[in-house]
C-alpha positions, -999 to 999 in steps of 0.1 A, spaced: 96 -153 20 103 -160 56 128 -132 63 118 -110 92 117 -72 97 146 -75 123 173 -70 97 178 -49 66 179 -74 38 207 -70 11 205 -105 -4 185 -116 -34 162 -135 -11 147 -105 6 154 -73 -13 119 -58 -18 127 -55 13 117 -72 46 85 -85 33 61 -110 49 33 -127 29 6 -126 55 -5 -162 50 30 -177 49 47 -165 81 57 -183 113 46 -171 147 61 -167 181 48 -193 205 42 -164 230 26 -141 205 -10 -151 205 -36 -168 226 -52 -201 215 -79 -201 189 -103 -215 214 -109 -180 227 -131 -155 208 -110 -138 181 -99 -103 189 -114 -74 168 -100 -41 158 -111 -8 142 -92 16 120 -87 53 128 -113 76 112 -102 99 84 -97 135 95 -104 155 64 -134 177 57 -152 152 34 -163 124 56 -186 107 30 -165 80 14 -175 54 -11 -157 23 -24 -162 -3 -51 -141 -31 -66 -131 -36 -102 -120 -68 -118 -95 -58 -145 -83 -82 -172 -56 -80 -199 -64 -109 -222 -34 -101 -244 -9 -105 -215 2 -138 -201 3 -141 -164 40 -140 -152 35 -166 -125 10 -192 -138 15 -207 -173 -17 -207 -194 -34 -179 -176 -39 -143 -187 -33 -114 -164 -62 -102 -142 -62 -80 -111 -86 -68 -84 -85 -32 -74 -106 -10 -51 -116 26 -60 -121 49 -30 -140 81 -38 -161 109 -24 -197 98 -18 -227 119 -25 -250 99 -3 -230 81 24 -258 58 35 -257 21 30 -236 -10 38 -202 -3 54 -175 -20 34 -156 -48 51 -118 -44 56 -112 -76 38 -133 -96 13 -149 -127 29 -126 -152 11 -95 -133 20 -106 -130 57 -113 -167 58 -78 -176 45 -61 -152 69 -82 -165 98 -67 -200 92 -31 -188 89 -4 -173 110 0 -137 99 30 -114 101 47 -136 127 25 -123 156 -12 -131 148 -18 -168 153 -45 -186 133 -79 -181 148 -70 -152 171 -80 -122 150 -115 -114 137 -105 -104 102 -140 -109 89 -155 -85 114 -133 -55 107 -148 -26 88 -137 4 69 -153 39 70 -166 37 34 -200 28 19 -201 1 -7 -210 14 -41 -224 47 -29 -232 73 -56 -201 95 -63 -201 131 -53 -193 153 -84 -201 187 -69 -164 196 -68 -157 182 -102 -130 157 -110 -104 150 -83 -67 141 -86 -61 103 -86 -36 85 -65 -27 48 -69 -15 26 -40 3 -7 -40 12 -28 -9 43 -47 0 53 -80 -16 27 -106 -8 4 -86 14 -32 -75 5 -41 -40 -8 -62 -36 23 -31 -26 43 -32 8 27 -68 16 37 -60 41 65 -41 64 42 -65 58 13 -95 70 33 -76 100 46 -67 111 11 -103 108 -1 -114 129 29 -90 155 17 -101 157 -20 -86 127 -38 -97 95 -55 -76 66 -45 -72 32 -63 -56 4 -43 -44 -27 -62 -35 -64 -56 -10 -84 -76 -25 -118 -84 -5 -149 -75 20 -128 -56 -5 -113 -31 -17 -138 -5 -46 -141 -13 -69 -123 -38 -106 -127 -40 -124 -123 -74 -161 -121 -81 -183 -150 -72 -160 -160 -43 -131 -172 -64 -99 -170 -43 -64 -171 -58 -35 -178 -35 2 -172 -40 20 -192 -66 56 -182 -65 89 -198 -73 117 -200 -47 132 -167 -36 160 -151 -56 168 -121 -78 149 -134 -108 117 -138 -87 120 -102 -76 127 -89 -111 96 -108 -123 75 -93 -96 86 -57 -102 82 -61 -140 47 -75 -134 38 -47 -109 49 -20 -134 27 -36 -161 -1 -39 -136 1 -2 -130 -1 5 -167 -32 -18 -169 -49 1 -140 -42 35 -157 -55 22 -190 -88 10 -174 -92 42 -154 -90 61 -187 -119 39 -200 -139 46 -168 -133 83 -173 -146 81 -209 -178 66 -198 -171 29 -204 -172 1 -179 -138 -15 -174 -150 -42 -151 -143 -76 -167 -176 -89 -153 -196 -59 -166 -209 -54 -131 -228 -22 -123 -207 7 -111 -215 35 -87 -233 64 -103 -210 91 -117 -178 73 -106 -159 81 -138 -167 118 -135 -147 119 -103 -114 111 -121 -90 138 -131 -64 118 -150 -43 148 -158 -31 147 -121 -20 112 -111 3 102 -83 13 69 -68 25 57 -34 34 23 -20 49 4 9 81 -17 5 78 -34 -29 49 -11 -37 72 19 -31 98 5 -55 69 -1 -79 58 35 -77 93 47 -87 98 22 -115 63 27 -129 70 65 -130 102 57 -150 82 37 -176 49 56 -177 47 93 -181 11 94 -169 23 92 -134 32 128 -122 45 121 -87 53 92 -63 63 81 -29 84 51 -18 77 41 18 107 21 30 113 1 -2 150 -6 -10 156 1 -47 178 -30 -54 174 -67 -61 207 -76 -44 240 -61 -35 254 -43 -66 221 -50 -85 200 -19 -85 165 -14 -99 168 6 -131 151 37 -116 178 39 -90 203 42 -118 184 68 -138 164 88 -112 133 107 -121 125 142 -133 91 145 -115 84 150 -78 92 121 -56 94 115 -18 113 88 1 99 78 35 122 56 56 121 37 89 149 22 109 142 -15 104 170 -35 120 183 -5 138 197 15 108 176 44 94 170 40 57 178 73 40 196 85 9 227 88 31 227 52 44 211 31 16 233 27 -15 202 23 -38 185 54 -23 218 73 -27 220 65 -64 183 74 -69 188 107 -50 219 116 -70 202 110 -104 168 125 -96 163 160 -110 127 165 -100 116 180 -67 125 155 -40 123 150 -2 137 123 21 119 117 55 129 93 82 113 81 114 142 65 134 118 50 160 96 33 133 100 -1 116 91 -15 83 54 -20 88 49 14 104 41 25 69 10 3 67 -22 -4 85 -2 -27 108 7 5 127 -29 8 137 -40 -28 138 -13 -43 160 -17 -18 189 -54 -23 188 -50 -60 192 -21 -59 216 -42 -58 247 -60 -90 238 -32 -109 223 -3 -100 246 22 -96 217 58 -97 230 75 -63 230 103 -75 207 78 -88 181 59 -56 182 91 -35 178 102 -56 149 71 -47 130 63 -12 140 92 0 161 88 20 193 72 51 178 39 63 193 13 45 171 -12 74 171 14 100 162 29 77 135 -5 73 118 -11 110 119 23 118 106 20 93 77 -13 107 67 -1 143 70 31 140 50 16 119 22 -13 143 19 10 173 19 32 158 -8 3 151 -32 -12 185 -24 21 201 -35 29 178 -64 -6 174 -80 -24 206 -69 3 232 -64 -7 238 -28 23 247 -5 26 227 27 52 240 52 57 206 69 76 195 37 101 224 43 111 221 79 106 200 110 71 202 125 64 203 162 32 184 155 52 155 141 83 152 164 92 117 152 98 127 116 133 138 105 139 157 72 171 143 57 192 168 38 
């Protein structure tokens, strides 16, 4: 899809909404320096919670009974990352992107502002230790799933994933094979996008696939909790990883299409107890709502909107959010940041400002992606409200910032 974040999409071509496959976007001629210069590096903000020891590992998940929805003759397989508290946070720091993914992105124009060869994707690091032993001293933790926007890697949720782990959660981030651009599997196999032309049917296929992907992840986590190894390769897992999972308390959040997925997956799978949609419009096209927008939910849910294209997305301005809000009987909250844009609810909010000084990104291109909100405040607010929501919904801990405006987060509006 080549639609840009400058307009709120209401057509079948761009309704999950305003999404940009990272390896399939054009770029402004002014937006980046030539690849002859050394690529610019970036770092992610550190998590702020009390548990700074974070581990991460990948799982290759396969459903041999399910045909892949995009590629005939293939069965469905996914890659996910599990982020968990580490008992001994000593070892190799996990890369932000797998090597094959970083190589593809280095050769592509990404998000309309990062020209090929100008960003050191391979050099970026997380704050997690690869395959560290899990810390089970506090017992099993609530589990939160994350899904990214249409076409973009699961890595774009790393900043919030690490924050949640530092505050007592296990987080599982997922890619969606042949939609995400790209996905790296074991032994260096890289699968790129294989999508039909844009339209309502493509979007419906994607959301159906994502909901079923969520079910697969939950099924395999149950196997992991029971002591089995769900990895399709049978690779060694971090010690005690399954013991960290409290699958009686499961939430899900996502950006754009991932947020729509969180809502729709809750409708179809009762194992999900709470969810967050970050700026995902709950419709395929005008007058064609996603089913969950028609039915609502009876469990806790939070909407988090931006003002992509100039109009804040809230349950008072978006028809699909209005319908969802009207039919939802569970606890609900609607937040909006009117100075934010679509990718403010992703790691782009941290990555783009970190690279801006080197790449001289035009102001209008920056605003189209992450608005004019202060980047540091936006990242802090996103972390704070997401953590507060899951604390309330999964652990019963009251967080006042969900009840009234907070002076610590002046950019956030609570929408009645």
